[in-house]
ZADO-1210 file (C-alpha; in nm, 4 decimals, padded with zeros to 6 digits):
<atoms>
<atom x="00.5345" y="00.9152" z="02.0999" code="MET" pos="1"/>
<atom x="00.2225" y="01.0231" z="02.2899" code="SER" pos="2"/>
<atom x="-00.0111" y="01.2850" z="02.1999" code="LEU" pos="3"/>
<atom x="00.0941" y="01.4980" z="02.5067" code="THR" pos="4"/>
<atom x="00.4774" y="01.4732" z="02.4295" code="ALA" pos="5"/>
<atom x="00.4092" y="01.5692" z="02.0571" code="TYR" pos="6"/>
<atom x="00.2345" y="01.8639" z="02.1513" code="GLN" pos="7"/>
<atom x="00.5197" y="01.9750" z="02.3891" code="GLN" pos="8"/>
<atom x="00.7635" y="01.9183" z="02.1342" code="ALA" pos="9"/>
<atom x="00.5748" y="02.0891" z="01.8638" code="SER" pos="10"/>
<atom x="00.4958" y="02.3912" z="02.1127" code="ALA" pos="11"/>
<atom x="00.8739" y="02.4301" z="02.1830" code="ARG" pos="12"/>
<atom x="00.9728" y="02.4376" z="01.7872" code="ALA" pos="13"/>
<atom x="00.6998" y="02.6712" z="01.6951" code="GLU" pos="14"/>
<atom x="00.8060" y="03.0135" z="01.5896" code="ASP" pos="15"/>
<atom x="00.7020" y="03.2646" z="01.8504" code="PRO" pos="16"/>
<atom x="00.5480" y="03.4592" z="01.6000" code="ARG" pos="17"/>
<atom x="00.3204" y="03.1588" z="01.4861" code="ASP" pos="18"/>
<atom x="00.2303" y="03.0876" z="01.8054" code="THR" pos="19"/>
<atom x="00.0974" y="03.4684" z="01.8739" code="GLU" pos="20"/>
<atom x="-00.0974" y="03.4396" z="01.5030" code="TYR" pos="21"/>
<atom x="-00.2737" y="03.1613" z="01.6146" code="ARG" pos="22"/>
<atom x="-00.3472" y="03.3020" z="01.9268" code="LEU" pos="23"/>
<atom x="-00.4662" y="03.6018" z="01.7797" code="PHE" pos="24"/>
<atom x="-00.6822" y="03.4235" z="01.5589" code="GLY" pos="25"/>
<atom x="-00.8300" y="03.2335" z="01.8272" code="MET" pos="26"/>
<atom x="-00.9391" y="03.5756" z="01.9787" code="VAL" pos="27"/>
<atom x="-01.0509" y="03.7112" z="01.6744" code="VAL" pos="28"/>
<atom x="-01.2941" y="03.4094" z="01.6323" code="ARG" pos="29"/>
<atom x="-01.4380" y="03.4460" z="01.9511" code="ALA" pos="30"/>
<atom x="-01.4731" y="03.8104" z="01.9324" code="LEU" pos="31"/>
<atom x="-01.6689" y="03.7647" z="01.5835" code="VAL" pos="32"/>
<atom x="-01.8605" y="03.5168" z="01.7687" code="GLU" pos="33"/>
<atom x="-02.0093" y="03.7102" z="02.0250" code="VAL" pos="34"/>
<atom x="-02.0271" y="04.0397" z="01.8120" code="LYS" pos="35"/>
<atom x="-02.3739" y="03.8965" z="01.7490" code="GLY" pos="36"/>
<atom x="-02.4911" y="03.8186" z="02.0979" code="TYR" pos="37"/>
<atom x="-02.7431" y="04.0560" z="02.2550" code="ASP" pos="38"/>
<atom x="-02.7180" y="04.2346" z="02.6031" code="ARG" pos="39"/>
<atom x="-02.8737" y="03.9209" z="02.7323" code="SER" pos="40"/>
<atom x="-02.5761" y="03.7494" z="02.6873" code="ASN" pos="41"/>
<atom x="-02.3478" y="03.9630" z="02.8450" code="LEU" pos="42"/>
<atom x="-02.1432" y="03.6971" z="03.0790" code="GLY" pos="43"/>
<atom x="-02.0191" y="03.5194" z="02.7552" code="ALA" pos="44"/>
<atom x="-01.9457" y="03.8785" z="02.5970" code="LEU" pos="45"/>
<atom x="-01.7535" y="03.9470" z="02.8945" code="ALA" pos="46"/>
<atom x="-01.5270" y="03.6730" z="02.9295" code="SER" pos="47"/>
<atom x="-01.4302" y="03.7154" z="02.5510" code="VAL" pos="48"/>
<atom x="-01.3542" y="04.0714" z="02.6182" code="ILE" pos="49"/>
<atom x="-01.1924" y="03.9873" z="02.9638" code="ASP" pos="50"/>
<atom x="-00.9768" y="03.7303" z="02.7619" code="TRP" pos="51"/>
<atom x="-00.8717" y="03.9756" z="02.4632" code="ASN" pos="52"/>
<atom x="-00.7774" y="04.2271" z="02.7669" code="LYS" pos="53"/>
<atom x="-00.5346" y="03.9399" z="02.9300" code="ARG" pos="54"/>
<atom x="-00.3435" y="03.8862" z="02.5671" code="VAL" pos="55"/>
<atom x="-00.3199" y="04.2630" z="02.5106" code="TRP" pos="56"/>
<atom x="-00.1819" y="04.3239" z="02.8885" code="ALA" pos="57"/>
<atom x="00.0557" y="04.0277" z="02.8624" code="ALA" pos="58"/>
<atom x="00.1794" y="04.2188" z="02.5618" code="LEU" pos="59"/>
<atom x="00.2102" y="04.5285" z="02.7300" code="ALA" pos="60"/>
<atom x="00.4111" y="04.3641" z="02.9971" code="GLN" pos="61"/>
<atom x="00.6685" y="04.1879" z="02.7647" code="ASP" pos="62"/>
<atom x="00.6834" y="04.5153" z="02.5943" code="CYS" pos="63"/>
<atom x="00.7585" y="04.6802" z="02.9019" code="ALA" pos="64"/>
<atom x="01.0851" y="04.4249" z="02.9989" code="ASP" pos="65"/>
<atom x="01.4122" y="04.6203" z="02.8953" code="ASP" pos="66"/>
<atom x="01.5239" y="04.2501" z="02.7475" code="ARG" pos="67"/>
<atom x="01.2509" y="04.2671" z="02.4951" code="ASN" pos="68"/>
<atom x="01.3968" y="04.2652" z="02.1442" code="GLY" pos="69"/>
<atom x="01.1599" y="04.4879" z="01.9467" code="LEU" pos="70"/>
<atom x="01.2472" y="04.8828" z="01.8778" code="ASN" pos="71"/>
<atom x="01.1494" y="05.1051" z="02.1146" code="ASP" pos="72"/>
<atom x="00.8844" y="05.2851" z="01.8876" code="SER" pos="73"/>
<atom x="00.7373" y="04.9336" z="01.8132" code="LEU" pos="74"/>
<atom x="00.6957" y="04.8437" z="02.1915" code="ARG" pos="75"/>
<atom x="00.5639" y="05.1788" z="02.3212" code="ALA" pos="76"/>
<atom x="00.2908" y="05.1393" z="02.0337" code="GLY" pos="77"/>
<atom x="00.1922" y="04.7679" z="02.1557" code="ILE" pos="78"/>
<atom x="00.1783" y="04.9666" z="02.4956" code="ILE" pos="79"/>
<atom x="-00.0371" y="05.2390" z="02.3629" code="SER" pos="80"/>
<atom x="-00.2876" y="04.9825" z="02.1796" code="LEU" pos="81"/>
<atom x="-00.2711" y="04.7919" z="02.4944" code="SER" pos="82"/>
<atom x="-00.4167" y="05.0946" z="02.7063" code="ILE" pos="83"/>
<atom x="-00.6935" y="05.1546" z="02.4355" code="PHE" pos="84"/>
<atom x="-00.8228" y="04.7972" z="02.4419" code="VAL" pos="85"/>
<atom x="-00.8473" y="04.8138" z="02.8251" code="GLU" pos="86"/>
<atom x="-01.0374" y="05.1072" z="02.7797" code="ASN" pos="87"/>
<atom x="-01.2335" y="05.0313" z="02.4948" code="TYR" pos="88"/>
<atom x="-01.3135" y="04.7434" z="02.6515" code="SER" pos="89"/>
<atom x="-01.4852" y="04.8636" z="02.9243" code="THR" pos="90"/>
<atom x="-01.6807" y="05.1032" z="02.7143" code="GLN" pos="91"/>
<atom x="-01.8395" y="04.7597" z="02.5269" code="VAL" pos="92"/>
<atom x="-01.9102" y="04.6213" z="02.8405" code="ILE" pos="93"/>
<atom x="-02.0387" y="04.9134" z="03.0176" code="ARG" pos="94"/>
<atom x="-02.2053" y="05.1282" z="02.7331" code="ASP" pos="95"/>
<atom x="-02.2381" y="04.8781" z="02.4507" code="GLY" pos="96"/>
<atom x="-02.0612" y="05.0350" z="02.2180" code="VAL" pos="97"/>
<atom x="-01.9608" y="04.8154" z="01.8834" code="GLU" pos="98"/>
<atom x="-01.6850" y="04.5554" z="01.9428" code="ILE" pos="99"/>
<atom x="-01.5671" y="04.6258" z="01.5871" code="ASP" pos="100"/>
<atom x="-01.2539" y="04.8587" z="01.6737" code="PRO" pos="101"/>
<atom x="-01.1324" y="04.5433" z="01.8844" code="LEU" pos="102"/>
<atom x="-01.1823" y="04.2660" z="01.6076" code="ILE" pos="103"/>
<atom x="-00.9910" y="04.5399" z="01.3503" code="ASP" pos="104"/>
<atom x="-00.6862" y="04.5959" z="01.5581" code="ILE" pos="105"/>
<atom x="-00.6314" y="04.2351" z="01.6388" code="ASN" pos="106"/>
<atom x="-00.7049" y="04.1572" z="01.2491" code="ARG" pos="107"/>
<atom x="-00.4218" y="04.4131" z="01.1754" code="THR" pos="108"/>
<atom x="-00.1841" y="04.2492" z="01.4554" code="VAL" pos="109"/>
<atom x="-00.2368" y="03.9441" z="01.2722" code="MET" pos="110"/>
<atom x="-00.1314" y="04.0749" z="00.9143" code="GLN" pos="111"/>
<atom x="00.2058" y="04.1901" z="01.0594" code="GLY" pos="112"/>
<atom x="00.2646" y="03.8502" z="01.2380" code="LEU" pos="113"/>
<atom x="00.1577" y="03.6384" z="00.9234" code="ALA" pos="114"/>
<atom x="00.4330" y="03.4580" z="00.7658" code="PRO" pos="115"/>
<atom x="00.5683" y="03.6130" z="00.4617" code="ALA" pos="116"/>
<atom x="00.4660" y="03.4264" z="00.1665" code="ALA" pos="117"/>
<atom x="00.7292" y="03.2342" z="00.0087" code="ALA" pos="118"/>
<atom x="00.9184" y="03.4323" z="-00.3110" code="PRO" pos="119"/>
<atom x="00.7879" y="03.2840" z="-00.6007" code="THR" pos="120"/>
<atom x="01.0823" y="03.4102" z="-00.8127" code="HIS" pos="121"/>
<atom x="01.1608" y="03.2205" z="-01.1069" code="ASN" pos="122"/>
<atom x="01.4167" y="03.2853" z="-01.3666" code="ASN" pos="123"/>
<atom x="01.2491" y="03.0492" z="-01.6119" code="ALA" pos="124"/>
<atom x="01.0475" y="03.2072" z="-01.8522" code="PRO" pos="125"/>
<atom x="00.6965" y="03.1156" z="-01.8590" code="PRO" pos="126"/>
<atom x="00.6400" y="02.7571" z="-02.0410" code="ALA" pos="127"/>
<atom x="00.6062" y="02.8378" z="-02.4341" code="GLY" pos="128"/>
<atom x="00.7832" y="03.1576" z="-02.4146" code="MET" pos="129"/>
<atom x="01.1464" y="03.1923" z="-02.5452" code="VAL" pos="130"/>
<atom x="01.3859" y="03.3873" z="-02.3499" code="PRO" pos="131"/>
<atom x="01.4927" y="03.7308" z="-02.5628" code="ALA" pos="132"/>
<atom x="01.8615" y="03.7159" z="-02.6559" code="THR" pos="133"/>
<atom x="02.0746" y="03.9991" z="-02.6384" code="GLY" pos="134"/>
</atoms>
C-alpha cells in the first residue's frame, strides 16, 4: 500500500474529535512558537494568527449549520469564542497585546477533545491483598 493510500485510509478511519484535537495541537504549537517573536517578525506572527482565526471561523461556520449535532448551548459557545478569537487576534497584530489568551482558549478546547482515559476498574485486589469476606 502506498503512503498516500495509507494516509487517505487513515484519515477516513480517524474519529473527527481526534482530528480536531491534533489540529488544535498543531495550532497551539505554532502560537507558542511565535509568542516569543518580536514585532520585527510580524509576518510570521500574522500567518499563525490567521491560521488560528481560520480554524475558529470553520468551527463557527460548522456550528451555525442546523445539521450540526452539538447541543444549542455548546454551538453558541463555540460561535462566541470564534468572535472573541477574531476580535482579539486583531488586537494581537495591531496593538501587540499578549497572545496567551489565544493559547489558553485552544488548550482548553483540546482538554475537552482529549480522548477519555481508559477506565482502570479492576475488581481484583492489589497484589498481596486478600479480599475481605463477609
